[in-house]
C-alpha positions in Angstrom: 52.5 -9.1 32.2 49.5 -8.3 30.0 49.3 -9.7 26.4 47.4 -7.7 23.9 45.7 -9.5 21.0 46.1 -7.8 17.7 44.2 -10.3 15.6 41.2 -12.5 16.4 41.5 -15.8 14.5 38.1 -17.2 15.2 35.3 -17.2 12.6 37.0 -14.7 10.4 37.6 -16.8 7.2 35.3 -17.1 4.2 32.1 -18.9 5.1 31.8 -22.5 3.9 28.2 -23.6 3.4 27.2 -27.3 3.6 25.2 -28.8 0.7 21.5 -28.9 1.0 20.4 -32.0 2.9 18.6 -34.9 1.2 16.1 -35.8 3.9 13.1 -38.1 4.1 10.6 -39.2 6.8 11.1 -42.6 8.4 7.8 -44.5 8.8 9.0 -46.3 11.9 10.5 -43.6 14.2 8.9 -40.6 12.3 12.3 -38.8 12.3 13.9 -36.9 9.4 16.7 -39.1 8.1 19.2 -38.6 5.2 18.6 -40.5 2.0 21.3 -42.6 0.4 22.1 -42.4 -3.3 20.1 -45.5 -3.8 17.0 -43.8 -2.5 16.9 -45.6 0.9 17.4 -44.2 4.4 20.7 -44.2 6.2 21.0 -46.5 9.2 19.7 -44.7 12.3 18.8 -47.3 14.9 15.4 -48.4 13.6 14.6 -52.1 13.6 14.5 -52.0 9.8 17.4 -49.7 8.9 17.9 -49.0 5.3 14.2 -49.1 4.7 12.3 -47.1 2.1 11.3 -43.7 3.3 7.7 -42.5 3.6 8.1 -39.2 1.8 11.0 -37.0 0.7 11.2 -33.7 2.6 11.9 -30.2 1.2 15.4 -28.8 2.0 14.0 -25.8 3.9 16.2 -23.1 5.3 15.7 -24.5 8.8 16.8 -28.0 7.8 19.8 -26.6 5.9 20.8 -24.4 8.9 20.4 -27.4 11.3 22.8 -29.4 9.1 25.3 -26.5 9.1 25.1 -26.3 12.9 26.2 -30.0 13.2 29.7 -29.0 11.9 32.5 -28.4 14.3 34.3 -25.6 12.5 32.6 -22.7 14.1 36.0 -21.1 15.0 36.8 -20.8 11.3 33.4 -20.7 9.6 31.0 -17.8 10.1 28.0 -19.8 8.9 28.6 -22.6 11.4 29.0 -20.1 14.2 25.7 -18.4 13.3 23.9 -21.8 12.9 25.2 -22.9 16.3 23.9 -19.8 17.9 20.4 -20.4 16.5 20.2 -24.1 17.3 22.6 -24.4 20.3 22.3 -21.1 22.2 23.7 -22.9 25.3 25.2 -26.3 26.0 22.0 -27.6 27.6 19.7 -27.2 24.6 20.0 -29.0 21.3 16.9 -28.3 19.1 15.8 -29.6 15.8 14.0 -27.8 12.9 10.7 -29.3 14.1 11.1 -27.4 17.4 11.4 -24.1 15.7 8.5 -21.7 15.1 10.0 -20.8 11.7 11.1 -22.5 8.5 12.4 -19.9 6.1 15.0 -17.2 6.5 12.3 -14.5 6.4 10.4 -16.2 9.2 13.6 -16.5 11.3 14.3 -12.8 10.7 10.9 -11.8 12.0 11.3 -14.2 15.0 14.6 -12.7 15.9 13.1 -9.2 15.9 10.2 -10.3 18.1 12.7 -11.8 20.6 14.7 -8.6 20.6 11.6 -6.5 21.1 10.5 -8.6 24.0 14.0 -8.5 25.6 15.0 -4.9 25.1 12.3 -3.0 23.3 14.6 -2.5 20.3 13.3 -3.2 16.8 16.4 -2.5 14.7 18.6 -5.0 12.9 21.9 -6.1 14.5 24.9 -8.3 13.7 22.7 -11.4 14.0 20.4 -10.1 11.2 23.4 -9.4 9.0 24.7 -12.9 9.6 21.2 -14.2 8.7 21.2 -12.3 5.5 24.5 -13.8 4.5 23.3 -17.3 5.3 20.1 -16.6 3.3 22.2 -15.7 0.2 24.2 -18.9 0.4 21.0 -20.9 0.9 19.3 -19.2 -2.2 22.3 -20.1 -4.4 22.3 -23.7 -3.2 18.6 -24.0 -3.7 18.8 -22.7 -7.3 21.2 -25.5 -8.1 19.5 -28.2 -6.0 18.5 -31.5 -7.6 16.2 -33.7 -5.4 17.5 -37.2 -4.8 15.0 -39.8 -6.2 13.5 -42.2 -3.8 13.9 -45.9 -4.4 11.0 -47.3 -6.3 8.5 -49.4 -4.4 8.6 -52.9 -6.0 5.4 -54.7 -5.9 5.7 -58.4 -5.1 5.5 -60.7 -8.1 2.0 -61.9 -8.7 1.9 -65.7 -8.3 0.2 -67.5 -11.1 -2.7 -69.6 -9.9 -2.4 -73.4 -9.7 -5.1 -74.8 -12.0 -6.8 -78.2 -11.6 -9.0 -79.4 -14.4 -11.1 -82.5 -14.1 -13.6 -84.2 -16.4 -16.8 -86.1 -15.6 -19.1 -87.1 -18.4 -22.1 -87.3 -16.1 -21.7 -83.6 -15.0 -20.7 -82.0 -11.8 -22.8 -81.5 -8.7 -22.9 -78.1 -7.1 -20.8 -77.7 -3.8 -24.1 -77.6 -1.9 -25.3 -80.8 -3.5 -28.6 -79.2 -4.6 -28.3 -79.8 -8.3 -26.0 -80.3 -11.2 -23.8 -77.2 -12.1 -24.8 -75.1 -15.1 -22.1 -74.0 -17.6 -20.2 -71.0 -16.2 -20.3 -69.5 -19.6 -23.9 -68.6 -19.1 -22.8 -65.5 -17.1 -21.0 -64.2 -20.2 -23.8 -65.3 -22.6 -26.3 -63.3 -20.6 -24.1 -60.2 -20.9 -23.7 -60.7 -24.6 -27.3 -61.4 -25.2 -26.8 -64.9 -26.3 -29.1 -67.8 -25.4 -28.0 -69.8 -22.3 -26.0 -73.0 -22.7 -28.1 -76.1 -22.0 -25.3 -78.7 -22.4 -24.0 -80.7 -19.5 -21.1 -79.1 -17.6 -18.6 -81.9 -17.8 -15.5 -79.9 -16.9 -14.6 -78.5 -13.5 -11.8 -75.9 -13.3 -10.4 -75.0 -9.9 -7.9 -72.1 -9.7 -5.9 -71.9 -6.5 -4.8 -68.3 -6.0 -3.1 -68.9 -2.6 -5.6 -66.9 -0.6 -8.8 -68.0 -2.4 -10.1 -70.5 -4.9 -12.3 -70.0 -8.0 -14.4 -72.8 -9.4 -15.9 -72.9 -12.8 -18.0 -75.6 -14.6 -18.0 -75.8 -18.4 -19.5 -77.9 -21.1 -17.2 -79.4 -23.6 -17.7 -76.7 -26.2 -17.3 -73.7 -23.8 -14.2 -74.9 -21.9 -11.6 -72.1 -22.2 -8.7 -73.1 -24.5 -6.0 -72.4 -21.8 -7.7 -75.1 -19.6 -8.2 -77.7 -22.2 -6.0 -80.7 -21.6 -3.6 -81.7 -24.3 -4.7 -84.6 -26.5 -3.3 -87.8 -24.9 -1.0 -90.0 -26.9 -2.6 -93.2 -28.3 -2.3 -96.0 -25.8 -2.9 -99.7 -26.7 -4.5 -101.8 -24.0 -3.8 -105.5 -23.9 -6.0 -107.9 -22.1 -4.3 -110.4 -19.9 -3.8 -113.6 -21.8 -3.6 -112.0 -25.2 -0.7 -112.9 -27.4 2.3 -110.6 -27.2 
């Protein structure tokens, strides 16, 4: 007994396009990964999943069609059926947008004609071209309403304030190479301002520890920066041993 099909249920309903993908480049694996709403990458097996992306990628027609081909509704969605034929022409090949010699719908149209010309010598459009035109119209509408997803801001590490050590020696401070007494560090600024050099004894030494390096300055009492000047000590009464209480 032979049954005759009067209707064909596959891929005959209204096409359902997927939204344009929000993709970015991973700096570790160099793959195109989706961006979360917080601007970070989705987990994809890298050692530092959820990391900040290198750069956001444009939602090209090729990337959108690749996203459409990942759906599993090709029996009821004409767009998914078309995208699967472009990216999965057989069960042994699964290609990505990077593997394609085209990026836009116009470039894909020309590529399809070149393949048809090489295969059969025909240069006219066929059903594949019509399906491509339909997909291109959906893509153009999505692109017109597309809003890029902002990347997460790169936060600079907080700058550590240097640890400052201020010491006083009324006789002056010897240079680190022990060649002479240190001059007042303010002479550098005095020379730039055209003022005469300081001839007072540098009785203050200021060492700033920045973590990775140290800076050392020597100052006379008058030129010591205000932020490094120690607070006035409270009055202290010294009693010699044996004095009356």
